[in-house]
DRENDO-1510 file (C-alpha; in Angstrom, 1 decimal, always signed):
<recs>
REC; n; res; u; v; w
REC; 1; MET; +0.1; +0.0; -0.3 .
REC; 2; THR; +1.3; +3.4; -0.8 .
REC; 3; LYS; +2.0; +5.9; +1.9 .
REC; 4; PRO; -1.1; +8.3; +2.5 .
REC; 5; ARG; -1.0; +11.6; +1.5 .
REC; 6; VAL; -2.1; +13.9; +4.7 .
REC; 7; MET; -3.0; +17.7; +4.3 .
REC; 8; VAL; -2.9; +19.6; +7.4 .
REC; 9; THR; -4.9; +22.7; +7.1 .
REC; 10; GLY; -3.9; +25.8; +8.9 .
REC; 11; ALA; -0.5; +24.5; +9.4 .
REC; 12; GLY; +0.9; +27.6; +10.3 .
REC; 13; SER; -1.0; +27.7; +13.6 .
REC; 14; GLY; -0.1; +26.0; +17.0 .
REC; 15; VAL; -2.4; +23.3; +16.3 .
REC; 16; GLY; -1.2; +22.7; +13.0 .
REC; 17; GLN; +2.2; +22.6; +13.8 .
REC; 18; GLY; +1.4; +20.0; +16.7 .
REC; 19; ILE; -0.4; +17.7; +14.3 .
REC; 20; ILE; +2.8; +17.6; +11.8 .
REC; 21; LYS; +4.9; +17.1; +14.9 .
REC; 22; ALA; +2.7; +14.2; +16.0 .
REC; 23; LEU; +2.8; +12.7; +12.8 .
REC; 24; ASN; +6.6; +12.9; +12.4 .
REC; 25; LEU; +6.9; +11.6; +15.6 .
REC; 26; SER; +4.7; +8.3; +14.9 .
REC; 27; SER; +5.7; +5.1; +13.4 .
REC; 28; LEU; +3.1; +5.5; +10.6 .
REC; 29; GLU; +4.6; +6.2; +7.2 .
REC; 30; CYS; +2.6; +8.8; +5.4 .
REC; 31; GLU; +3.5; +11.9; +3.5 .
REC; 32; ILE; +2.5; +15.4; +5.2 .
REC; 33; VAL; +1.5; +18.2; +2.9 .
REC; 34; SER; +1.1; +21.6; +4.8 .
REC; 35; ALA; -1.6; +24.2; +3.8 .
REC; 36; ASP; -2.2; +27.7; +5.1 .
REC; 37; ILE; -3.7; +30.7; +3.7 .
REC; 38; SER; -0.2; +33.0; +4.4 .
REC; 39; THR; +3.0; +32.0; +2.6 .
REC; 40; LEU; +5.0; +33.6; +5.7 .
REC; 41; ASN; +3.7; +30.3; +8.3 .
REC; 42; ALA; +6.9; +28.4; +9.3 .
REC; 43; ALA; +5.1; +25.0; +9.0 .
REC; 44; LEU; +5.2; +25.5; +5.2 .
REC; 45; TYR; +8.8; +25.1; +5.2 .
REC; 46; ARG; +9.0; +22.3; +7.5 .
REC; 47; THR; +7.6; +19.6; +5.1 .
REC; 48; ARG; +8.3; +18.4; +1.8 .
REC; 49; SER; +5.0; +19.6; +0.2 .
REC; 50; ALA; +3.2; +22.6; +0.8 .
REC; 51; ILE; +0.1; +24.5; -0.5 .
REC; 52; ILE; -1.2; +27.7; -0.5 .
REC; 53; PHE; -5.1; +27.4; +0.8 .
REC; 54; PRO; -7.9; +29.7; +0.1 .
REC; 55; LYS; -9.5; +31.1; +3.1 .
REC; 56; VAL; -12.6; +29.1; +3.6 .
REC; 57; GLU; -14.9; +32.4; +3.8 .
REC; 58; SER; -14.2; +33.2; +0.4 .
REC; 59; SER; -17.0; +32.6; -2.2 .
REC; 60; ASN; -15.7; +30.0; -4.3 .
REC; 61; ALA; -14.0; +28.3; -1.4 .
REC; 62; ILE; -15.4; +24.9; -1.7 .
REC; 63; HIS; -14.7; +24.6; -5.6 .
REC; 64; GLU; -11.1; +25.6; -5.1 .
REC; 65; ILE; -10.6; +23.4; -2.0 .
REC; 66; CYS; -11.8; +20.3; -3.7 .
REC; 67; LYS; -9.9; +21.1; -6.8 .
REC; 68; ILE; -6.5; +21.4; -4.6 .
REC; 69; ILE; -7.4; +18.1; -2.9 .
REC; 70; LYS; -7.9; +16.4; -6.1 .
REC; 71; ALA; -5.1; +17.6; -7.8 .
REC; 72; ASN; -2.6; +16.9; -4.9 .
REC; 73; GLU; -4.1; +13.4; -4.4 .
REC; 74; ILE; -4.7; +14.0; -0.7 .
REC; 75; ASN; -6.1; +10.9; +0.8 .
REC; 76; ILE; -6.6; +12.5; +4.5 .
REC; 77; VAL; -7.6; +16.0; +5.5 .
REC; 78; LEU; -6.8; +17.0; +9.1 .
REC; 79; ILE; -7.8; +20.2; +10.4 .
REC; 80; GLY; -5.3; +22.4; +12.2 .
REC; 81; SER; -7.2; +25.9; +12.0 .
REC; 82; GLU; -10.6; +26.4; +14.6 .
REC; 83; PHE; -11.6; +29.1; +11.6 .
REC; 84; ASP; -11.5; +26.0; +9.3 .
REC; 85; LEU; -13.7; +23.5; +11.4 .
REC; 86; GLN; -17.3; +24.7; +10.6 .
REC; 87; PHE; -16.4; +24.8; +6.9 .
REC; 88; PHE; -15.4; +21.4; +6.7 .
REC; 89; SER; -17.8; +20.2; +9.1 .
REC; 90; ILE; -20.8; +21.5; +7.2 .
REC; 91; ASN; -19.1; +20.3; +3.7 .
REC; 92; LYS; -17.7; +17.0; +5.0 .
REC; 93; ASP; -19.9; +14.7; +2.7 .
REC; 94; LEU; -19.4; +17.0; -0.2 .
REC; 95; ILE; -15.6; +16.9; +0.0 .
REC; 96; GLU; -15.4; +13.6; +0.3 .
REC; 97; HIS; -18.0; +12.5; -2.2 .
REC; 98; GLN; -15.8; +14.8; -5.0 .
REC; 99; THR; -12.3; +14.2; -3.7 .
REC; 100; GLY; -12.4; +10.5; -2.3 .
REC; 101; ALA; -10.2; +11.9; +0.8 .
REC; 102; LEU; -11.2; +11.5; +4.2 .
REC; 103; VAL; -12.1; +14.4; +6.2 .
REC; 104; VAL; -11.6; +14.1; +9.7 .
REC; 105; VAL; -13.8; +16.4; +11.5 .
REC; 106; SER; -16.7; +16.3; +14.0 .
REC; 107; PRO; -20.6; +16.8; +13.0 .
REC; 108; PRO; -21.7; +20.5; +13.0 .
REC; 109; GLU; -24.0; +19.9; +15.9 .
REC; 110; THR; -20.7; +19.2; +18.2 .
REC; 111; VAL; -18.7; +21.6; +16.4 .
REC; 112; GLY; -21.4; +24.1; +17.2 .
REC; 113; ILE; -21.7; +23.0; +20.9 .
REC; 114; SER; -17.6; +23.3; +21.3 .
REC; 115; ASN; -17.3; +26.9; +19.3 .
REC; 116; ASP; -20.1; +28.6; +21.5 .
REC; 117; LYS; -19.3; +28.7; +25.2 .
REC; 118; TRP; -23.1; +29.0; +26.1 .
REC; 119; GLU; -24.2; +26.0; +23.8 .
REC; 120; THR; -21.2; +24.2; +26.1 .
REC; 121; VAL; -22.8; +25.4; +29.3 .
REC; 122; LYS; -26.3; +24.3; +28.0 .
REC; 123; PHE; -24.7; +20.6; +27.0 .
REC; 124; LEU; -23.2; +20.2; +30.4 .
REC; 125; LYS; -26.6; +21.3; +32.3 .
REC; 126; GLU; -28.6; +18.8; +30.1 .
REC; 127; ASN; -26.4; +16.0; +31.0 .
REC; 128; SER; -26.1; +16.7; +34.5 .
REC; 129; LEU; -22.7; +17.3; +34.4 .
REC; 130; PRO; -21.0; +20.5; +36.4 .
REC; 131; PHE; -21.0; +23.6; +34.9 .
REC; 132; PRO; -19.4; +27.4; +35.2 .
REC; 133; GLU; -22.7; +29.7; +36.3 .
REC; 134; SER; -22.9; +31.6; +33.2 .
REC; 135; GLU; -25.1; +34.4; +32.0 .
REC; 136; ILE; -25.9; +35.9; +28.5 .
REC; 137; PRO; -26.2; +39.7; +28.8 .
REC; 138; GLU; -28.3; +41.5; +26.2 .
REC; 139; SER; -26.9; +44.8; +26.9 .
REC; 140; LEU; -24.4; +46.7; +29.4 .
REC; 141; GLU; -27.4; +47.5; +31.8 .
REC; 142; LYS; -28.5; +43.7; +31.7 .
REC; 143; ALA; -24.6; +42.9; +32.3 .
REC; 144; LEU; -24.8; +45.6; +35.3 .
REC; 145; GLU; -27.8; +44.0; +37.0 .
REC; 146; ILE; -26.0; +40.7; +36.9 .
REC; 147; ALA; -22.9; +42.0; +38.6 .
REC; 148; LYS; -25.2; +43.6; +41.3 .
REC; 149; THR; -26.5; +39.8; +41.8 .
REC; 150; TRP; -23.2; +38.1; +41.4 .
REC; 151; HIS; -20.8; +40.2; +43.0 .
REC; 152; TYR; -17.1; +40.9; +41.7 .
REC; 153; PRO; -14.8; +39.1; +40.5 .
REC; 154; PHE; -16.4; +37.4; +37.7 .
REC; 155; ILE; -15.1; +36.4; +33.9 .
REC; 156; ILE; -16.6; +38.5; +30.7 .
REC; 157; LYS; -15.4; +36.6; +27.3 .
REC; 158; PRO; -16.7; +36.0; +23.5 .
REC; 159; ARG; -19.0; +33.3; +23.5 .
REC; 160; GLU; -17.1; +32.2; +20.3 .
REC; 161; GLY; -13.3; +32.2; +20.0 .
REC; 162; THR; -10.1; +30.2; +21.8 .
REC; 163; SER; -6.8; +30.8; +23.4 .
REC; 164; SER; -7.9; +33.3; +26.0 .
REC; 165; ARG; -8.7; +36.1; +23.3 .
REC; 166; GLY; -10.9; +38.7; +25.0 .
REC; 167; VAL; -11.3; +36.8; +28.2 .
REC; 168; TYR; -11.3; +39.9; +31.1 .
REC; 169; ILE; -11.6; +39.5; +35.2 .
REC; 170; ILE; -14.0; +42.1; +36.0 .
REC; 171; GLU; -13.1; +43.4; +39.3 .
REC; 172; ASN; -15.1; +46.1; +39.6 .
REC; 173; GLU; -18.1; +48.3; +38.0 .
REC; 174; GLU; -15.5; +50.2; +36.2 .
REC; 175; ASP; -13.9; +47.2; +34.3 .
REC; 176; LEU; -17.2; +46.4; +33.1 .
REC; 177; LEU; -18.1; +49.3; +31.8 .
REC; 178; THR; -14.6; +49.7; +29.8 .
REC; 179; SER; -14.6; +45.8; +28.8 .
REC; 180; PHE; -18.2; +45.3; +27.4 .
REC; 181; ASP; -18.2; +46.9; +24.1 .
REC; 182; LYS; -15.0; +45.2; +23.4 .
REC; 183; ILE; -16.6; +42.0; +23.0 .
REC; 184; LYS; -19.0; +40.5; +20.3 .
REC; 185; LYS; -21.3; +38.2; +22.0 .
REC; 186; PRO; -20.3; +38.4; +25.4 .
REC; 187; ILE; -21.0; +35.5; +28.0 .
REC; 188; LEU; -20.6; +36.0; +31.8 .
REC; 189; GLN; -19.3; +33.4; +33.9 .
REC; 190; LYS; -18.6; +32.7; +37.8 .
REC; 191; ILE; -14.9; +32.4; +38.3 .
REC; 192; ILE; -14.5; +28.8; +39.4 .
REC; 193; ARG; -10.8; +29.4; +40.4 .
REC; 194; MET; -8.7; +32.7; +40.0 .
REC; 195; PRO; -6.1; +31.9; +37.2 .
REC; 196; GLU; -2.6; +31.2; +38.4 .
REC; 197; ASN; +0.9; +31.1; +37.0 .
REC; 198; THR; +1.7; +27.7; +38.9 .
REC; 199; LEU; +0.8; +24.1; +38.1 .
REC; 200; GLN; -2.4; +24.2; +40.5 .
REC; 201; HIS; -6.1; +24.0; +39.3 .
REC; 202; GLU; -6.4; +24.2; +35.4 .
REC; 203; TYR; -6.3; +21.1; +33.2 .
REC; 204; THR; -6.3; +20.4; +29.3 .
REC; 205; CYS; -7.4; +17.0; +28.6 .
REC; 206; SER; -8.5; +14.6; +25.7 .
REC; 207; VAL; -10.5; +11.8; +25.0 .
REC; 208; PHE; -10.4; +10.1; +21.6 .
REC; 209; LYS; -13.6; +8.3; +19.9 .
REC; 210; CYS; -13.0; +5.4; +17.6 .
REC; 211; ALA; -15.2; +4.8; +14.5 .
REC; 212; ASP; -17.4; +1.9; +16.4 .
REC; 213; GLY; -18.1; +4.6; +19.0 .
REC; 214; SER; -15.6; +3.5; +21.7 .
REC; 215; LEU; -13.6; +5.8; +23.8 .
REC; 216; LEU; -9.4; +5.7; +24.6 .
REC; 217; GLY; -8.3; +7.8; +26.9 .
REC; 218; PRO; -8.5; +9.8; +28.8 .
REC; 219; PHE; -5.2; +12.1; +28.2 .
REC; 220; ALA; -4.8; +14.8; +31.2 .
REC; 221; ALA; -2.7; +17.3; +32.2 .
REC; 222; ARG; -2.2; +19.9; +34.4 .
REC; 223; ARG; -0.9; +23.3; +32.9 .
REC; 224; THR; -0.2; +27.0; +33.0 .
REC; 225; LEU; -1.2; +29.7; +30.0 .
REC; 226; ARG; +1.1; +32.4; +28.6 .
REC; 227; SER; -0.8; +34.2; +26.0 .
REC; 228; GLY; -3.6; +31.8; +25.8 .
REC; 229; SER; -1.5; +28.7; +25.0 .
REC; 230; SER; -0.5; +25.9; +27.6 .
REC; 231; TRP; +3.2; +26.8; +28.7 .
REC; 232; LEU; +4.4; +24.5; +31.4 .
REC; 233; ILE; +2.4; +21.1; +31.2 .
REC; 234; GLU; +2.4; +18.0; +33.8 .
REC; 235; VAL; +1.1; +14.9; +32.5 .
REC; 236; ASP; -0.4; +12.2; +35.2 .
REC; 237; GLU; -3.3; +10.1; +35.9 .
REC; 238; PHE; -5.4; +12.6; +37.8 .
REC; 239; ASN; -7.8; +9.6; +38.1 .
REC; 240; GLU; -10.3; +12.2; +39.8 .
REC; 241; LEU; -11.1; +13.5; +36.3 .
REC; 242; LYS; -11.5; +10.1; +34.1 .
REC; 243; PRO; -15.3; +9.6; +35.2 .
REC; 244; LEU; -16.3; +13.2; +34.1 .
REC; 245; LEU; -14.2; +13.2; +30.9 .
REC; 246; MET; -15.5; +9.8; +30.1 .
REC; 247; LYS; -19.1; +10.7; +30.5 .
REC; 248; ILE; -18.6; +14.1; +28.3 .
REC; 249; GLY; -17.1; +11.8; +25.6 .
REC; 250; SER; -19.9; +9.3; +25.7 .
REC; 251; ASN; -22.4; +12.0; +25.3 .
REC; 252; LEU; -21.1; +14.0; +22.4 .
REC; 253; PRO; -20.9; +12.3; +18.9 .
REC; 254; PHE; -17.5; +13.6; +17.6 .
REC; 255; MET; -15.0; +12.0; +15.3 .
REC; 256; GLY; -11.2; +11.1; +16.9 .
REC; 257; SER; -10.2; +14.0; +19.3 .
REC; 258; LEU; -12.1; +15.9; +21.7 .
REC; 259; ASN; -10.3; +18.3; +24.0 .
REC; 260; ILE; -11.9; +19.3; +27.1 .
REC; 261; GLN; -10.5; +22.2; +29.4 .
REC; 262; LEU; -11.4; +22.2; +33.0 .
REC; 263; MET; -10.8; +24.1; +36.5 .
REC; 264; MET; -10.6; +22.0; +39.8 .
REC; 265; SER; -13.3; +23.9; +41.9 .
REC; 266; GLU; -13.3; +23.5; +45.7 .
REC; 267; THR; -16.1; +20.9; +45.1 .
REC; 268; GLY; -14.5; +19.2; +42.2 .
REC; 269; PRO; -13.4; +19.5; +38.6 .
REC; 270; VAL; -15.8; +21.8; +36.4 .
REC; 271; PRO; -15.3; +22.1; +32.5 .
REC; 272; PHE; -15.8; +25.3; +30.8 .
REC; 273; GLU; -14.4; +24.6; +27.2 .
REC; 274; PHE; -14.4; +22.3; +24.6 .
REC; 275; ASN; -12.5; +22.0; +21.2 .
REC; 276; ALA; -13.9; +19.3; +18.7 .
REC; 277; ARG; -10.4; +19.0; +17.2 .
REC; 278; PHE; -6.9; +18.3; +17.9 .
REC; 279; SER; -5.5; +20.9; +20.0 .
REC; 280; GLY; -2.2; +22.8; +20.7 .
REC; 281; THR; -1.0; +20.3; +23.1 .
REC; 282; THR; -1.3; +17.5; +20.3 .
REC; 283; ALA; +2.5; +17.0; +20.1 .
REC; 284; ILE; +2.7; +16.7; +23.7 .
REC; 285; ARG; +0.1; +14.3; +24.1 .
REC; 286; ALA; +1.8; +12.3; +21.0 .
REC; 287; HIS; +5.3; +12.4; +23.2 .
REC; 288; PHE; +3.8; +11.0; +26.5 .
REC; 289; GLY; +1.7; +8.1; +24.0 .
REC; 290; PHE; -1.5; +9.5; +23.1 .
REC; 291; ASN; -0.8; +10.4; +19.5 .
REC; 292; GLU; -4.1; +11.2; +18.1 .
REC; 293; PRO; -3.4; +12.2; +14.5 .
REC; 294; GLU; -1.8; +8.5; +14.2 .
REC; 295; MET; -4.4; +6.8; +16.1 .
REC; 296; VAL; -7.2; +8.7; +13.7 .
REC; 297; ILE; -5.4; +7.8; +10.7 .
REC; 298; ARG; -4.8; +3.8; +11.4 .
REC; 299; ASN; -8.7; +3.6; +12.8 .
REC; 300; TYR; -10.7; +5.7; +10.5 .
REC; 301; TYR; -8.9; +5.4; +7.3 .
REC; 302; LEU; -6.8; +2.1; +7.5 .
REC; 303; GLY; -9.8; +0.3; +9.4 .
REC; 304; LYS; -7.2; -1.0; +12.2 .
REC; 305; MET; -8.5; -1.6; +15.7 .
REC; 306; LEU; -6.8; +0.4; +18.3 .
REC; 307; GLU; -5.8; -0.7; +21.8 .
REC; 308; SER; -5.7; +1.4; +24.5 .
REC; 309; PRO; -2.4; +3.5; +24.5 .
REC; 310; PHE; +0.0; +3.5; +27.2 .
REC; 311; ILE; +0.2; +7.1; +28.7 .
REC; 312; THR; +3.4; +7.9; +30.2 .
REC; 313; LYS; +4.1; +10.8; +32.7 .
REC; 314; GLY; +6.1; +13.9; +32.8 .
REC; 315; MET; +6.5; +17.4; +32.3 .
REC; 316; ALA; +6.6; +19.8; +28.9 .
REC; 317; ILE; +8.1; +23.0; +29.0 .
REC; 318; ARG; +7.9; +25.1; +25.9 .
REC; 319; TYR; +10.2; +27.5; +24.4 .
REC; 320; LEU; +10.7; +29.4; +21.2 .
REC; 321; GLU; +12.0; +28.2; +18.0 .
REC; 322; GLU; +12.9; +29.9; +14.5 .
REC; 323; VAL; +13.1; +28.4; +10.6 .
REC; 324; PHE; +15.6; +30.2; +8.5 .
REC; 325; VAL; +15.0; +30.3; +4.7 .
REC; 326; ASP; +17.9; +31.9; +3.2 .
REC; 327; ASN; +18.0; +34.2; +0.3 .
REC; 328; TYR; +14.5; +34.5; +0.4 .
REC; 329; SER; +11.8; +37.2; +0.6 .
REC; 330; ASP; +8.0; +37.2; +0.9 .
REC; 331; VAL; +7.8; +38.3; -2.9 .
REC; 332; ASP; +9.2; +34.8; -3.7 .
REC; 333; ALA; +6.8; +33.0; -1.5 .
REC; 334; GLU; +4.6; +32.0; -4.4 .
REC; 335; GLN; +7.5; +30.2; -6.4 .
REC; 336; PHE; +9.4; +28.6; -3.3 .
REC; 337; PHE; +8.7; +25.6; -1.0 .
REC; 338; GLY; +11.2; +23.5; +0.7 .
REC; 339; LYS; +12.5; +23.0; +3.8 .
REC; 340; GLY; +14.1; +25.9; +5.9 .
REC; 341; VAL; +16.8; +25.5; +8.3 .
REC; 342; VAL; +16.1; +24.9; +12.0 .
REC; 343; HIS; +19.4; +25.1; +14.0 .
REC; 344; ARG; +20.3; +22.6; +17.2 .
REC; 345; TRP; +20.8; +25.1; +19.7 .
REC; 346; PHE; +21.3; +23.0; +22.6 .
</recs>
């Protein structure tokens, strides 16, 4: 059997890079094709093949994307950008029919729940799971009324979005007045635990769903954040989280990976965000034995039964890296793709 050609969209994002790292770490033989909307994203210069991809919101996106997938003989499409997720979820059947490629993406219902924090709260309530107390303020006046009932501090953030973008801790009325108009479709949430810079109460976890509906995992890690991304990550069993994580996985229809973020309250773990996709810690999970890109290809594409992976323990500490492309400028970007240079500094 020839090596499957795997296209990773949003390859320049942290998620896209994590997928590529995980595939390179696996024993699975495949050809990785990185795809991104911008020529100046590092991952395009770390794979042998790369594609400039149209924005999914462009008017002719579906036609162009199907054309690209067919022309490049892509067998599997892995989604590395949150902005691509809804498009591929809605158009999964059409793309697969027109191209023959497997599109790894969860159903629109699940994508909708995970993309909207209010829908996430509703899902948790309906399934008798712990949830952060939340309100949708229809106006600033309504938000001020809620504040009088709740008291300060609390959180305001967009219903849609990830990586802590637009998240504010509201300490007083002035904070609320300043931040409210900055946020599109705001949601108010009571604070489960105040964020800390030490490994204490916040977790990023994952459950994997196989083609037959069985669940693998969970993978659980305690973390700190920097600029919205996991920075220090401690991987352990954290067995107290398992019943909650597996119940969430059992009640949601999803394909492959489901990322669950939660905070440990004084009474137990409280989930506050889902990502029905690979996440920014995909490569870290792969290192510790939970390689979701490899698992999804083996199970959904190759039809192999999966054994429960053995997850080791340890720490991941992130740092910055550069890709060097010599004698090159952005003017040349449409004509050149090839591996750049990454120095071995340490």
